C-alpha positions as CSV (number, residue, x, y, z in Angstrom):
1,M,-35.8,-45.5,-27.3
2,K,-39.8,-45.1,-27.5
3,I,-42.5,-45.1,-25.0
4,P,-45.4,-47.1,-26.5
5,A,-48.8,-46.1,-26.7
6,E,-50.2,-48.4,-23.9
7,V,-48.0,-46.6,-21.4
8,K,-49.6,-43.6,-19.6
9,I,-47.5,-41.1,-17.5
10,S,-49.5,-38.7,-15.1
11,D,-47.9,-35.3,-13.9
12,N,-47.3,-36.7,-10.5
13,G,-45.3,-39.5,-11.6
14,F,-47.7,-42.4,-11.8
15,V,-46.8,-44.9,-14.8
16,F,-49.3,-47.3,-15.9
17,N,-48.4,-49.9,-18.7
18,S,-52.0,-51.2,-19.9
19,K,-50.5,-54.0,-21.9
20,T,-48.9,-55.7,-18.8
21,G,-51.3,-54.2,-16.0
22,D,-48.3,-53.0,-14.2
23,S,-47.8,-49.5,-12.5
24,F,-45.1,-47.5,-10.9
25,S,-44.3,-44.5,-9.2
26,L,-41.5,-42.1,-10.1
27,N,-39.7,-39.6,-8.1
28,P,-39.5,-36.0,-9.4
29,S,-36.1,-36.5,-11.2
30,G,-37.3,-40.0,-12.8
31,L,-40.5,-38.1,-14.0
32,E,-38.1,-35.5,-15.6
33,L,-36.1,-38.3,-17.3
34,I,-39.0,-40.1,-18.5
35,R,-40.5,-37.0,-19.8
36,M,-37.2,-36.2,-21.7
37,I,-37.1,-39.8,-23.0
38,S,-40.7,-39.3,-24.5
39,E,-39.8,-36.1,-26.2
40,E,-37.1,-38.0,-27.8
41,M,-34.3,-36.2,-26.6
42,S,-30.6,-37.2,-27.2
43,L,-28.5,-38.6,-24.0
44,E,-26.5,-35.6,-24.6
45,E,-29.3,-33.2,-24.4
46,I,-30.7,-35.0,-21.2
47,K,-27.2,-35.2,-19.7
48,E,-26.6,-31.4,-20.3
49,K,-29.8,-30.4,-18.6
50,F,-29.4,-32.6,-15.6
51,I,-25.8,-31.5,-14.9
52,E,-26.8,-28.0,-15.2
53,K,-29.9,-28.4,-12.9
54,Y,-28.4,-31.1,-10.3
55,D,-25.0,-31.5,-8.6
56,V,-24.1,-34.4,-10.6
57,D,-21.0,-35.4,-12.6
58,D,-20.8,-36.8,-16.0
59,L,-20.0,-40.5,-15.0
60,T,-22.5,-40.6,-12.3
61,F,-25.2,-39.2,-14.5
62,E,-24.4,-41.7,-17.2
63,K,-24.4,-44.8,-14.9
64,D,-27.6,-43.8,-13.2
65,F,-29.2,-42.9,-16.5
66,Y,-28.4,-46.4,-17.9
67,E,-29.6,-48.1,-14.9
68,F,-32.8,-46.1,-15.2
69,C,-33.2,-47.1,-18.9
70,S,-32.5,-50.6,-18.4
71,L,-35.3,-50.9,-15.8
72,L,-37.7,-49.1,-18.2
73,K,-36.9,-51.6,-20.6
74,H,-37.1,-54.4,-18.1
75,F,-40.6,-53.5,-17.0
76,Q,-41.9,-52.7,-20.9
77,I,-42.1,-49.2,-20.2
78,T,-39.9,-48.5,-23.2
79,L,-39.2,-50.0,-26.6
80,Q,-35.9,-50.3,-28.0
81,S,-35.1,-51.5,-31.5
82,D,-31.6,-51.8,-30.6
83,S,-30.3,-53.1,-27.0
84,L,-27.6,-50.5,-27.0
85,E,-29.9,-47.6,-28.1
86,F,-30.4,-45.3,-25.2
87,N,-31.9,-42.3,-27.1
């Protein structure tokens, strides 16, 4: 999963897609996730960091992560070469 060059992410969680003109605000955990995605960390690496930092189990994290990734794709914040790719 890649974040295209036209998507800009501020330090306070503001996301702007210059291609579509859409903007979004992320909460702190969403900002943390999108930064890890932009660093091309694997799902396992991201999951490990989140489980260490937050009180969340594997299943809940994966469900929330996949939902978050689906929203990013829907709003063209990320590009995926494969519809099942989440890392």
